[in-house]
Short mmCIF file of the C-alpha atoms (twelve columns), coordinates in Angstrom:
data_MODEL
# 
_entry.id   MODEL 
# 
loop_
_atom_site.group_PDB 
_atom_site.id 
_atom_site.type_symbol 
_atom_site.label_atom_id 
_atom_site.label_alt_id 
_atom_site.label_comp_id 
_atom_site.label_asym_id 
_atom_site.label_seq_id 
_atom_site.Cartn_x 
_atom_site.Cartn_y 
_atom_site.Cartn_z 
_atom_site.pdbx_PDB_model_num 
ATOM 1   C CA . MET A 1   31.818  -93.029 23.852  1 
ATOM 2   C CA . ASN A 2   28.531  -92.087 25.311  1 
ATOM 3   C CA . THR A 3   29.689  -88.459 25.374  1 
ATOM 4   C CA . SER A 4   30.537  -88.506 21.662  1 
ATOM 5   C CA . ILE A 5   27.179  -89.977 20.821  1 
ATOM 6   C CA . LEU A 6   25.475  -87.341 22.978  1 
ATOM 7   C CA . LEU A 7   27.376  -84.520 21.281  1 
ATOM 8   C CA . ARG A 8   26.516  -85.858 17.821  1 
ATOM 9   C CA . ARG A 9   22.886  -85.876 18.799  1 
ATOM 10  C CA . ILE A 10  22.901  -82.392 20.458  1 
ATOM 11  C CA . LEU A 11  25.123  -80.574 17.924  1 
ATOM 12  C CA . PRO A 12  22.562  -80.398 15.120  1 
ATOM 13  C CA . ALA A 13  20.001  -78.999 17.550  1 
ATOM 14  C CA . LEU A 14  22.482  -76.388 18.808  1 
ATOM 15  C CA . ILE A 15  23.311  -75.368 15.258  1 
ATOM 16  C CA . ILE A 16  19.627  -74.984 14.477  1 
ATOM 17  C CA . VAL A 17  19.084  -72.853 17.624  1 
ATOM 18  C CA . VAL A 18  22.046  -70.624 16.744  1 
ATOM 19  C CA . LEU A 19  20.790  -70.172 13.190  1 
ATOM 20  C CA . VAL A 20  17.282  -69.357 14.402  1 
ATOM 21  C CA . VAL A 21  18.570  -66.835 16.960  1 
ATOM 22  C CA . GLY A 22  20.903  -65.283 14.387  1 
ATOM 23  C CA . ALA A 23  18.121  -65.018 11.852  1 
ATOM 24  C CA . PHE A 24  15.841  -63.452 14.455  1 
ATOM 25  C CA . VAL A 25  18.452  -60.876 15.396  1 
ATOM 26  C CA . TRP A 26  19.195  -60.151 11.735  1 
ATOM 27  C CA . PHE A 27  15.613  -59.657 10.674  1 
ATOM 28  C CA . THR A 28  14.478  -57.783 13.792  1 
ATOM 29  C CA . ARG A 29  17.334  -55.315 14.015  1 
ATOM 30  C CA . ALA A 30  16.603  -51.661 13.058  1 
ATOM 31  C CA . LYS A 31  16.846  -51.064 9.344   1 
ATOM 32  C CA . PRO A 32  19.046  -48.176 8.191   1 
ATOM 33  C CA . VAL A 33  17.046  -45.005 7.551   1 
ATOM 34  C CA . VAL A 34  17.264  -43.725 3.991   1 
ATOM 35  C CA . VAL A 35  18.470  -40.114 3.900   1 
ATOM 36  C CA . VAL A 36  18.891  -37.562 1.127   1 
ATOM 37  C CA . LEU A 37  22.325  -35.983 0.923   1 
ATOM 38  C CA . LYS A 38  23.373  -32.773 -0.781  1 
ATOM 39  C CA . ALA A 39  26.840  -31.640 -1.682  1 
ATOM 40  C CA . VAL A 40  27.919  -28.360 -0.090  1 
ATOM 41  C CA . ASP A 41  28.452  -25.852 -2.884  1 
ATOM 42  C CA . ARG A 42  29.464  -22.274 -3.483  1 
ATOM 43  C CA . GLY A 43  27.157  -19.506 -4.582  1 
ATOM 44  C CA . ASN A 44  25.584  -16.182 -3.713  1 
ATOM 45  C CA . VAL A 45  23.734  -15.624 -0.444  1 
ATOM 46  C CA . GLU A 46  21.503  -12.617 0.146   1 
ATOM 47  C CA . SER A 47  20.327  -11.257 3.471   1 
ATOM 48  C CA . THR A 48  16.602  -10.623 3.095   1 
ATOM 49  C CA . VAL A 49  13.503  -9.786  5.125   1 
ATOM 50  C CA . VAL A 50  9.909   -10.526 4.174   1 
ATOM 51  C CA . ASN A 51  6.527   -9.133  5.132   1 
ATOM 52  C CA . THR A 52  4.764   -10.527 8.202   1 
ATOM 53  C CA . ARG A 53  1.315   -10.469 6.580   1 
ATOM 54  C CA . ALA A 54  0.173   -10.226 2.990   1 
ATOM 55  C CA . GLY A 55  0.734   -6.838  1.414   1 
ATOM 56  C CA . THR A 56  -1.679  -5.096  -0.944  1 
ATOM 57  C CA . VAL A 57  -1.430  -3.567  -4.404  1 
ATOM 58  C CA . GLU A 58  -2.420  0.095   -4.038  1 
ATOM 59  C CA . ALA A 59  -3.081  2.899   -6.522  1 
ATOM 60  C CA . CYS A 60  -0.728  5.884   -6.434  1 
ATOM 61  C CA . LEU A 61  -3.782  8.143   -6.638  1 
ATOM 62  C CA . ARG A 62  -7.028  7.236   -4.923  1 
ATOM 63  C CA . THR A 63  -9.774  9.480   -3.627  1 
ATOM 64  C CA . ARG A 64  -13.064 8.715   -1.938  1 
ATOM 65  C CA . LEU A 65  -15.408 11.480  -3.019  1 
ATOM 66  C CA . SER A 66  -18.432 12.719  -1.089  1 
ATOM 67  C CA . THR A 67  -20.512 15.844  -1.487  1 
ATOM 68  C CA . ILE A 68  -20.131 18.457  1.245   1 
ATOM 69  C CA . MET A 69  -23.903 18.758  1.589   1 
ATOM 70  C CA . GLY A 70  -26.490 15.991  1.676   1 
ATOM 71  C CA . GLY A 71  -29.302 15.647  -0.810  1 
ATOM 72  C CA . ARG A 72  -31.143 13.531  -3.348  1 
ATOM 73  C CA . ILE A 73  -29.083 12.244  -6.278  1 
ATOM 74  C CA . GLU A 74  -30.431 13.965  -9.398  1 
ATOM 75  C CA . PHE A 75  -27.659 13.063  -11.857 1 
ATOM 76  C CA . LEU A 76  -25.277 10.083  -11.873 1 
ATOM 77  C CA . GLY A 77  -23.079 10.210  -14.940 1 
ATOM 78  C CA . VAL A 78  -20.875 7.149   -14.415 1 
ATOM 79  C CA . LYS A 79  -20.990 3.441   -13.639 1 
ATOM 80  C CA . GLU A 80  -18.561 1.278   -11.702 1 
ATOM 81  C CA . GLY A 81  -15.588 0.476   -13.924 1 
ATOM 82  C CA . ASP A 82  -15.990 3.561   -16.138 1 
ATOM 83  C CA . LYS A 83  -12.907 5.500   -17.200 1 
ATOM 84  C CA . VAL A 84  -13.213 9.226   -16.511 1 
ATOM 85  C CA . LYS A 85  -11.257 12.362  -17.358 1 
ATOM 86  C CA . LYS A 86  -10.153 15.108  -15.007 1 
ATOM 87  C CA . GLY A 87  -12.952 17.659  -14.529 1 
ATOM 88  C CA . GLN A 88  -15.719 15.312  -15.718 1 
ATOM 89  C CA . LEU A 89  -19.041 15.654  -13.867 1 
ATOM 90  C CA . LEU A 90  -19.667 12.471  -11.897 1 
ATOM 91  C CA . LEU A 91  -22.627 13.180  -9.632  1 
ATOM 92  C CA . LYS A 92  -25.048 16.002  -8.890  1 
ATOM 93  C CA . LEU A 93  -27.596 16.402  -6.100  1 
ATOM 94  C CA . TRP A 94  -30.961 18.146  -6.393  1 
ATOM 95  C CA . ASN A 95  -30.408 21.878  -5.873  1 
ATOM 96  C CA . ASP A 96  -33.305 23.751  -7.511  1 
ATOM 97  C CA . ASP A 97  -33.627 25.893  -4.390  1 
ATOM 98  C CA . GLN A 98  -29.998 26.995  -4.718  1 
ATOM 99  C CA . LYS A 99  -30.514 27.780  -8.395  1 
ATOM 100 C CA . ALA A 100 -33.466 29.980  -7.427  1 
ATOM 101 C CA . GLN A 101 -31.292 31.737  -4.855  1 
ATOM 102 C CA . GLN A 102 -28.676 32.348  -7.537  1 
ATOM 103 C CA . THR A 103 -31.294 33.782  -9.904  1 
ATOM 104 C CA . LEU A 104 -32.500 36.103  -7.152  1 
ATOM 105 C CA . ALA A 105 -28.956 37.182  -6.308  1 
ATOM 106 C CA . GLU A 106 -28.184 37.903  -9.967  1 
ATOM 107 C CA . ALA A 107 -31.367 39.999  -10.257 1 
ATOM 108 C CA . GLN A 108 -30.381 41.956  -7.162  1 
ATOM 109 C CA . ARG A 109 -26.929 42.525  -8.631  1 
ATOM 110 C CA . ALA A 110 -28.505 43.862  -11.837 1 
ATOM 111 C CA . MET A 111 -30.743 46.195  -9.824  1 
ATOM 112 C CA . ALA A 112 -27.752 47.409  -7.824  1 
ATOM 113 C CA . ALA A 113 -25.847 48.092  -11.044 1 
ATOM 114 C CA . GLN A 114 -28.789 50.057  -12.418 1 
ATOM 115 C CA . ARG A 115 -28.985 52.094  -9.225  1 
ATOM 116 C CA . VAL A 116 -25.281 52.888  -9.539  1 
ATOM 117 C CA . LYS A 117 -25.934 54.437  -12.940 1 
ATOM 118 C CA . GLU A 118 -28.791 56.504  -11.544 1 
ATOM 119 C CA . VAL A 119 -27.142 57.670  -8.326  1 
ATOM 120 C CA . CYS A 120 -23.699 58.252  -9.789  1 
ATOM 121 C CA . THR A 121 -25.137 60.234  -12.724 1 
ATOM 122 C CA . THR A 122 -26.908 62.516  -10.227 1 
ATOM 123 C CA . ALA A 123 -23.677 62.780  -8.208  1 
ATOM 124 C CA . ALA A 124 -21.756 63.842  -11.320 1 
ATOM 125 C CA . SER A 125 -24.400 66.496  -12.050 1 
ATOM 126 C CA . SER A 126 -24.205 67.799  -8.460  1 
ATOM 127 C CA . LEU A 127 -20.424 68.015  -8.732  1 
ATOM 128 C CA . ARG A 128 -20.655 70.092  -11.904 1 
ATOM 129 C CA . GLU A 129 -23.198 72.395  -10.211 1 
ATOM 130 C CA . ALA A 130 -20.901 72.844  -7.207  1 
ATOM 131 C CA . GLU A 131 -18.013 73.753  -9.494  1 
ATOM 132 C CA . ARG A 132 -20.246 76.270  -11.311 1 
ATOM 133 C CA . GLN A 133 -21.299 77.870  -8.016  1 
ATOM 134 C CA . THR A 134 -17.647 78.143  -6.997  1 
ATOM 135 C CA . SER A 135 -16.875 79.933  -10.259 1 
ATOM 136 C CA . LEU A 136 -19.792 82.329  -9.765  1 
ATOM 137 C CA . ARG A 137 -18.780 82.966  -6.164  1 
ATOM 138 C CA . ALA A 138 -15.299 83.903  -7.329  1 
ATOM 139 C CA . ARG A 139 -16.807 86.557  -9.590  1 
ATOM 140 C CA . GLY A 140 -19.152 87.789  -6.839  1 
ATOM 141 C CA . TYR A 141 -22.388 86.678  -8.470  1 
ATOM 142 C CA . VAL A 142 -23.510 84.326  -5.673  1 
ATOM 143 C CA . SER A 143 -23.141 84.271  -1.948  1 
ATOM 144 C CA . GLU A 144 -20.781 82.036  0.000   1 
ATOM 145 C CA . ALA A 145 -23.760 80.230  1.535   1 
ATOM 146 C CA . ARG A 146 -25.004 79.307  -1.931  1 
ATOM 147 C CA . GLU A 147 -21.612 77.874  -2.830  1 
ATOM 148 C CA . ASP A 148 -21.403 75.872  0.420   1 
ATOM 149 C CA . ALA A 149 -24.861 74.433  -0.135  1 
ATOM 150 C CA . ALA A 150 -23.938 73.280  -3.655  1 
ATOM 151 C CA . ARG A 151 -20.679 71.766  -2.394  1 
ATOM 152 C CA . SER A 152 -22.507 69.881  0.408   1 
ATOM 153 C CA . GLU A 153 -25.049 68.576  -2.062  1 
ATOM 154 C CA . ALA A 154 -22.264 67.276  -4.326  1 
ATOM 155 C CA . ASP A 155 -20.518 65.533  -1.411  1 
ATOM 156 C CA . ALA A 156 -23.748 63.832  -0.362  1 
ATOM 157 C CA . ARG A 157 -24.445 62.667  -3.895  1 
ATOM 158 C CA . ARG A 158 -20.881 61.311  -4.216  1 
ATOM 159 C CA . ALA A 159 -21.315 59.356  -0.969  1 
ATOM 160 C CA . GLY A 160 -24.549 57.921  -2.319  1 
ATOM 161 C CA . CYS A 161 -22.716 56.842  -5.476  1 
ATOM 162 C CA . ASP A 162 -20.013 55.106  -3.406  1 
ATOM 163 C CA . THR A 163 -22.700 53.324  -1.396  1 
ATOM 164 C CA . ALA A 164 -24.409 52.153  -4.568  1 
ATOM 165 C CA . ARG A 165 -21.129 50.781  -5.901  1 
ATOM 166 C CA . ALA A 166 -20.617 48.915  -2.591  1 
ATOM 167 C CA . ASP A 167 -24.099 47.469  -2.982  1 
ATOM 168 C CA . VAL A 168 -23.077 46.108  -6.400  1 
ATOM 169 C CA . THR A 169 -20.003 44.455  -4.863  1 
ATOM 170 C CA . GLN A 170 -22.152 42.947  -2.126  1 
ATOM 171 C CA . ALA A 171 -24.683 41.651  -4.637  1 
ATOM 172 C CA . ALA A 172 -21.899 40.085  -6.710  1 
ATOM 173 C CA . ALA A 173 -20.580 38.383  -3.552  1 
ATOM 174 C CA . ARG A 174 -24.039 36.947  -2.894  1 
ATOM 175 C CA . VAL A 175 -24.039 35.503  -6.412  1 
ATOM 176 C CA . GLY A 176 -20.643 33.938  -5.681  1 
ATOM 177 C CA . VAL A 177 -21.978 32.446  -2.446  1 
ATOM 178 C CA . THR A 178 -24.866 30.779  -4.268  1 
ATOM 179 C CA . ARG A 179 -22.446 29.316  -6.809  1 
ATOM 180 C CA . VAL A 180 -20.237 27.946  -4.018  1 
ATOM 181 C CA . GLU A 181 -23.283 26.397  -2.363  1 
ATOM 182 C CA . GLN A 182 -24.178 24.707  -5.643  1 
ATOM 183 C CA . GLY A 183 -20.599 23.447  -5.899  1 
ATOM 184 C CA . ARG A 184 -21.160 21.569  -2.653  1 
ATOM 185 C CA . MET A 185 -23.819 19.509  -4.385  1 
ATOM 186 C CA . VAL A 186 -21.713 18.200  -7.290  1 
ATOM 187 C CA . LEU A 187 -18.706 15.915  -7.713  1 
ATOM 188 C CA . TYR A 188 -16.098 16.327  -10.452 1 
ATOM 189 C CA . ALA A 189 -13.213 13.950  -11.205 1 
ATOM 190 C CA . PRO A 190 -10.014 15.450  -9.715  1 
ATOM 191 C CA . PHE A 191 -7.833  13.328  -12.036 1 
ATOM 192 C CA . ASP A 192 -8.039  10.792  -14.866 1 
ATOM 193 C CA . GLY A 193 -8.981  7.433   -13.415 1 
ATOM 194 C CA . THR A 194 -11.405 4.548   -12.999 1 
ATOM 195 C CA . VAL A 195 -14.580 4.500   -10.932 1 
ATOM 196 C CA . ALA A 196 -14.022 1.673   -8.443  1 
ATOM 197 C CA . LYS A 197 -17.242 1.904   -6.449  1 
ATOM 198 C CA . ILE A 198 -20.441 3.934   -6.271  1 
ATOM 199 C CA . VAL A 199 -22.598 4.147   -3.152  1 
ATOM 200 C CA . GLY A 200 -26.089 5.325   -4.079  1 
ATOM 201 C CA . GLU A 201 -28.486 5.224   -6.988  1 
ATOM 202 C CA . LEU A 202 -30.368 7.855   -8.932  1 
ATOM 203 C CA . GLY A 203 -33.071 9.300   -6.684  1 
ATOM 204 C CA . GLU A 204 -31.513 8.062   -3.441  1 
ATOM 205 C CA . TYR A 205 -30.364 10.358  -0.657  1 
ATOM 206 C CA . SER A 206 -26.618 10.870  -0.342  1 
ATOM 207 C CA . THR A 207 -25.220 11.839  3.051   1 
ATOM 208 C CA . PRO A 208 -21.737 13.245  3.699   1 
ATOM 209 C CA . SER A 209 -19.637 11.952  6.582   1 
ATOM 210 C CA . PRO A 210 -20.073 14.054  9.718   1 
ATOM 211 C CA . PRO A 211 -16.970 14.469  11.922  1 
ATOM 212 C CA . GLY A 212 -16.181 11.251  13.749  1 
ATOM 213 C CA . VAL A 213 -18.826 9.185   11.942  1 
ATOM 214 C CA . PRO A 214 -17.382 7.233   8.977   1 
ATOM 215 C CA . THR A 215 -19.811 7.014   6.062   1 
ATOM 216 C CA . PRO A 216 -19.078 5.213   2.767   1 
ATOM 217 C CA . PRO A 217 -18.020 7.693   0.068   1 
ATOM 218 C CA . ALA A 218 -20.394 8.343   -2.798  1 
ATOM 219 C CA . ILE A 219 -17.712 7.564   -5.411  1 
ATOM 220 C CA . ASP A 220 -14.375 5.768   -5.008  1 
ATOM 221 C CA . LEU A 221 -12.030 6.912   -7.799  1 
ATOM 222 C CA . ILE A 222 -8.621  5.349   -8.484  1 
ATOM 223 C CA . ASP A 223 -5.814  5.994   -10.934 1 
ATOM 224 C CA . ASP A 224 -4.709  2.458   -11.784 1 
ATOM 225 C CA . SER A 225 -2.081  3.626   -14.271 1 
ATOM 226 C CA . CYS A 226 0.360   3.877   -11.358 1 
ATOM 227 C CA . LEU A 227 0.547   1.098   -8.754  1 
ATOM 228 C CA . TYR A 228 2.694   0.218   -5.758  1 
ATOM 229 C CA . VAL A 229 2.713   -2.414  -3.000  1 
ATOM 230 C CA . LYS A 230 2.114   -1.598  0.640   1 
ATOM 231 C CA . ALA A 231 3.309   -4.352  2.992   1 
ATOM 232 C CA . PRO A 232 3.678   -4.668  6.789   1 
ATOM 233 C CA . MET A 233 7.176   -5.529  8.022   1 
ATOM 234 C CA . ASP A 234 8.094   -6.701  11.512  1 
ATOM 235 C CA . GLU A 235 9.164   -3.822  13.754  1 
ATOM 236 C CA . VAL A 236 12.408  -5.722  14.465  1 
ATOM 237 C CA . ASP A 237 13.355  -5.623  10.761  1 
ATOM 238 C CA . ALA A 238 12.246  -2.030  10.162  1 
ATOM 239 C CA . PRO A 239 15.535  -0.333  11.223  1 
ATOM 240 C CA . LYS A 240 17.389  -2.322  8.543   1 
ATOM 241 C CA . ILE A 241 15.122  -1.117  5.731   1 
ATOM 242 C CA . ARG A 242 15.730  2.117   3.851   1 
ATOM 243 C CA . ALA A 243 14.442  3.715   0.674   1 
ATOM 244 C CA . GLY A 244 16.101  2.473   -2.507  1 
ATOM 245 C CA . LEU A 245 16.800  -1.126  -1.429  1 
ATOM 246 C CA . PRO A 246 16.051  -3.743  -4.125  1 
ATOM 247 C CA . VAL A 247 12.900  -5.811  -3.685  1 
ATOM 248 C CA . ARG A 248 11.379  -8.929  -5.219  1 
ATOM 249 C CA . VAL A 249 7.589   -8.751  -5.444  1 
ATOM 250 C CA . SER A 250 5.435   -11.847 -5.879  1 
ATOM 251 C CA . LEU A 251 1.702   -11.863 -6.533  1 
ATOM 252 C CA . ASP A 252 -0.765  -14.707 -6.094  1 
ATOM 253 C CA . ALA A 253 -2.495  -13.474 -9.243  1 
ATOM 254 C CA . LEU A 254 0.731   -13.877 -11.262 1 
ATOM 255 C CA . PRO A 255 2.401   -17.047 -9.954  1 
ATOM 256 C CA . LYS A 256 6.004   -17.703 -10.950 1 
ATOM 257 C CA . GLN A 257 6.348   -14.142 -12.229 1 
ATOM 258 C CA . PRO A 258 8.471   -12.297 -9.642  1 
ATOM 259 C CA . LEU A 259 8.656   -8.565  -10.279 1 
ATOM 260 C CA . LYS A 260 11.636  -6.332  -9.591  1 
ATOM 261 C CA . GLY A 261 11.105  -3.312  -7.405  1 
ATOM 262 C CA . LYS A 262 12.638  -0.995  -4.849  1 
ATOM 263 C CA . VAL A 263 11.620  0.487   -1.524  1 
ATOM 264 C CA . ARG A 264 9.883   3.818   -2.027  1 
ATOM 265 C CA . ARG A 265 9.086   4.762   1.568   1 
ATOM 266 C CA . VAL A 266 9.272   3.405   5.103   1 
ATOM 267 C CA . ALA A 267 6.508   4.619   7.417   1 
ATOM 268 C CA . PRO A 268 7.808   6.865   10.237  1 
ATOM 269 C CA . TYR A 269 5.651   5.154   12.843  1 
ATOM 270 C CA . VAL A 270 4.738   1.673   14.094  1 
ATOM 271 C CA . SER A 271 1.275   0.302   13.408  1 
ATOM 272 C CA . ALA A 272 -0.334  -1.252  16.479  1 
ATOM 273 C CA . VAL A 273 -3.387  -2.732  14.779  1 
ATOM 274 C CA . GLU A 274 -2.385  -6.092  16.191  1 
ATOM 275 C CA . LYS A 275 -1.001  -5.552  19.683  1 
ATOM 276 C CA . GLN A 276 1.170   -8.675  19.655  1 
ATOM 277 C CA . ALA A 277 2.528   -8.184  16.137  1 
ATOM 278 C CA . ARG A 278 3.460   -4.549  15.688  1 
ATOM 279 C CA . THR A 279 4.559   -3.706  12.180  1 
ATOM 280 C CA . VAL A 280 5.908   -0.889  10.035  1 
ATOM 281 C CA . ASP A 281 4.334   -0.292  6.618   1 
ATOM 282 C CA . VAL A 282 6.735   -0.224  3.671   1 
ATOM 283 C CA . GLU A 283 5.807   1.078   0.212   1 
ATOM 284 C CA . VAL A 284 7.439   -0.581  -2.800  1 
ATOM 285 C CA . ASP A 285 7.526   0.584   -6.415  1 
ATOM 286 C CA . PHE A 286 7.764   -2.271  -8.913  1 
ATOM 287 C CA . ASP A 287 8.075   -2.909  -12.638 1 
ATOM 288 C CA . MET A 288 4.718   -3.596  -14.260 1 
ATOM 289 C CA . PRO A 289 4.512   -7.071  -15.852 1 
ATOM 290 C CA . ALA A 290 4.533   -7.323  -19.632 1 
ATOM 291 C CA . THR A 291 1.421   -9.494  -19.504 1 
ATOM 292 C CA . GLY A 292 -1.428  -9.648  -17.044 1 
ATOM 293 C CA . ASN A 293 -3.691  -6.894  -15.822 1 
ATOM 294 C CA . LEU A 294 -2.980  -5.983  -12.217 1 
ATOM 295 C CA . LEU A 295 -5.898  -4.889  -10.082 1 
ATOM 296 C CA . VAL A 296 -5.853  -2.636  -7.058  1 
ATOM 297 C CA . GLY A 297 -6.340  -4.789  -3.977  1 
ATOM 298 C CA . TYR A 298 -4.374  -7.841  -5.147  1 
ATOM 299 C CA . SER A 299 -2.406  -9.529  -2.362  1 
ATOM 300 C CA . ALA A 300 1.363   -9.315  -2.675  1 
ATOM 301 C CA . ASP A 301 4.474   -10.485 -0.845  1 
ATOM 302 C CA . VAL A 302 7.760   -8.596  -0.808  1 
ATOM 303 C CA . GLU A 303 11.302  -9.799  -0.184  1 
ATOM 304 C CA . ILE A 304 13.626  -6.903  0.583   1 
ATOM 305 C CA . VAL A 305 17.318  -7.525  -0.129  1 
ATOM 306 C CA . LEU A 306 19.386  -5.948  2.658   1 
ATOM 307 C CA . GLY A 307 22.744  -7.096  1.290   1 
ATOM 308 C CA . GLY A 308 24.599  -10.152 0.045   1 
ATOM 309 C CA . ARG A 309 27.857  -12.035 -0.455  1 
ATOM 310 C CA . GLN A 310 29.079  -13.757 -3.586  1 
ATOM 311 C CA . ASN A 311 30.786  -17.112 -4.153  1 
ATOM 312 C CA . VAL A 312 30.632  -18.301 -0.540  1 
ATOM 313 C CA . VAL A 313 30.252  -21.805 0.919   1 
ATOM 314 C CA . ARG A 314 26.547  -22.301 1.565   1 
ATOM 315 C CA . VAL A 315 23.984  -24.894 2.621   1 
ATOM 316 C CA . PRO A 316 20.197  -24.999 2.441   1 
ATOM 317 C CA . THR A 317 18.819  -23.148 5.474   1 
ATOM 318 C CA . ALA A 318 16.392  -26.022 6.106   1 
ATOM 319 C CA . ALA A 319 19.373  -28.343 6.661   1 
ATOM 320 C CA . LEU A 320 20.525  -26.470 9.775   1 
ATOM 321 C CA . ILE A 321 19.784  -27.858 13.242  1 
ATOM 322 C CA . GLU A 322 19.277  -25.229 15.962  1 
ATOM 323 C CA . GLY A 323 20.855  -22.709 13.610  1 
ATOM 324 C CA . SER A 324 24.453  -23.866 14.079  1 
ATOM 325 C CA . LYS A 325 24.645  -27.624 13.378  1 
ATOM 326 C CA . VAL A 326 24.319  -29.923 10.384  1 
ATOM 327 C CA . MET A 327 23.966  -33.694 10.113  1 
ATOM 328 C CA . VAL A 328 26.406  -35.797 8.107   1 
ATOM 329 C CA . LEU A 329 26.642  -39.505 7.276   1 
ATOM 330 C CA . ASN A 330 29.851  -41.139 8.497   1 
ATOM 331 C CA . ALA A 331 30.907  -43.355 5.603   1 
ATOM 332 C CA . ASP A 332 32.993  -45.622 7.846   1 
ATOM 333 C CA . SER A 333 30.430  -46.348 10.569  1 
ATOM 334 C CA . GLY A 334 27.331  -45.806 8.450   1 
ATOM 335 C CA . LYS A 335 25.835  -43.700 11.240  1 
ATOM 336 C CA . LEU A 336 24.513  -40.153 11.373  1 
ATOM 337 C CA . GLU A 337 26.594  -37.544 13.189  1 
ATOM 338 C CA . GLU A 338 26.155  -33.878 14.077  1 
ATOM 339 C CA . ARG A 339 28.729  -31.299 13.143  1 
ATOM 340 C CA . LYS A 340 28.900  -27.781 14.547  1 
ATOM 341 C CA . VAL A 341 29.336  -24.960 12.042  1 
ATOM 342 C CA . ARG A 342 29.714  -21.186 12.135  1 
ATOM 343 C CA . THR A 343 27.242  -19.351 9.938   1 
ATOM 344 C CA . GLY A 344 27.208  -15.974 8.210   1 
ATOM 345 C CA . ILE A 345 24.373  -14.177 6.439   1 
ATOM 346 C CA . ALA A 346 21.245  -16.155 5.680   1 
ATOM 347 C CA . ASN A 347 17.818  -16.134 4.101   1 
ATOM 348 C CA . TRP A 348 14.965  -18.597 3.813   1 
ATOM 349 C CA . GLU A 349 16.787  -20.558 1.094   1 
ATOM 350 C CA . PHE A 350 20.514  -20.528 1.841   1 
ATOM 351 C CA . THR A 351 22.855  -19.886 4.769   1 
ATOM 352 C CA . GLU A 352 26.525  -18.982 4.454   1 
ATOM 353 C CA . ILE A 353 28.951  -21.371 6.187   1 
ATOM 354 C CA . VAL A 354 31.984  -19.534 7.523   1 
ATOM 355 C CA . GLU A 355 33.579  -22.496 9.292   1 
ATOM 356 C CA . GLY A 356 32.950  -26.216 9.791   1 
ATOM 357 C CA . LEU A 357 32.226  -27.439 6.254   1 
ATOM 358 C CA . ALA A 358 34.115  -27.488 2.996   1 
ATOM 359 C CA . GLU A 359 32.851  -27.366 -0.548  1 
ATOM 360 C CA . GLY A 360 31.922  -30.826 -1.807  1 
ATOM 361 C CA . GLU A 361 31.102  -32.377 1.565   1 
ATOM 362 C CA . ARG A 362 27.666  -33.935 1.737   1 
ATOM 363 C CA . ILE A 363 25.078  -33.136 4.397   1 
ATOM 364 C CA . VAL A 364 21.663  -34.563 5.221   1 
ATOM 365 C CA . ILE A 365 18.790  -32.452 3.929   1 
ATOM 366 C CA . SER A 366 15.949  -34.859 4.781   1 
ATOM 367 C CA . LEU A 367 15.816  -34.017 8.495   1 
ATOM 368 C CA . GLU A 368 12.041  -34.372 8.577   1 
ATOM 369 C CA . ARG A 369 12.127  -38.116 7.862   1 
ATOM 370 C CA . GLU A 370 11.256  -40.498 10.673  1 
ATOM 371 C CA . GLY A 371 14.269  -42.071 12.328  1 
ATOM 372 C CA . VAL A 372 16.741  -39.367 11.314  1 
ATOM 373 C CA . LYS A 373 18.697  -38.698 14.507  1 
ATOM 374 C CA . VAL A 374 22.239  -38.716 15.808  1 
ATOM 375 C CA . GLY A 375 23.638  -42.246 16.039  1 
ATOM 376 C CA . ALA A 376 21.057  -43.807 13.737  1 
ATOM 377 C CA . ARG A 377 22.274  -46.168 11.034  1 
ATOM 378 C CA . ALA A 378 21.579  -44.660 7.635   1 
ATOM 379 C CA . THR A 379 22.097  -45.144 3.967   1 
ATOM 380 C CA . ALA A 380 22.088  -42.601 1.182   1 
ATOM 381 C CA . ALA A 381 19.136  -42.506 -1.173  1 
ATOM 382 C CA . GLN A 382 19.703  -43.220 -4.853  1 
ATOM 383 C CA . SER A 383 19.193  -39.486 -5.520  1 
ATOM 384 C CA . ALA A 384 21.744  -38.598 -2.860  1 
ATOM 385 C CA . ALA A 385 23.848  -36.503 -5.172  1 
ATOM 386 C CA . VAL A 386 21.637  -33.459 -5.289  1 
ATOM 387 C CA . ALA A 387 23.106  -31.095 -7.814  1 
ATOM 388 C CA . PRO A 388 24.038  -27.623 -6.561  1 
ATOM 389 C CA . LYS A 389 21.862  -24.818 -7.825  1 
# 
């Protein structure tokens, strides 16, 4: 009897303890982590490579012009941003001394030409006299010595005429030299283009670049009617790239406006500007956008398409673990599990699944969330059914 009374008194307390302990365990146990699932779908997967550093929009034609000789800028016919035509005079240095030399050379050429007239006229007269003496000698009117003297005189006069003509040629060459020297003091546009930069002002001294000493060019001229992208690619990817491959070009200046292009040229050497990241420069031609004015020097990124496969089972590349595993939610146990898969071609967005997953299965794509690990209890987010792209 005493035992029954004792049990009736203790039982409520035991029930309360059990309820408290149960509640404690219930409320303190780990809550299921919420994960985002995506259905495995079918689609196209391309194998691509991208540039290691930002590429640059370049002009097909660009020249940095400097005068061959140094001097004071006497004429500056353009401003930065001006459009110019081929053959247009851009810059001229002071060259009055060279002009004076040309004037002197032209005067000497004129004098030499005048002397030719004088000397060669005398030579022609001496030749006629020699022929007359020969005729008279044949008829016995003059001696042989007289004929020889006339013939010698004619030969000497003819030699003098030839020398005078050579002097004219030499004087003309001197005139040409002075013109060439003046050409070293001027800059003409070698093609239609835009003046990108001018170094120097009217009256300042312009200096050409001596060998081995880089000096800023006087005028930087570009033809911005034709543009291409030059981008550095990792040396590991370079052997896969060849001229003609399709390319997608993206520009920071034109966001969300990818441009179609193709590889124009792959550099035949490796650039070692950065010792630990050797690259190969690739040139890409691209379609000009319908809107937006592209400027030389814009940064650009290129994605070169090496190949692709169509209608294959694929998953987001970011959903792969160590490149060959994915995480799935076991519907029966409510826990996360790893599954090994065999992959095919891949890019930054999608990876082909050759074996290990079937179309329609759902995988975890929120691997970055805290608590997402093998064996963890999980529940699918409300937006779990992520539609295939």
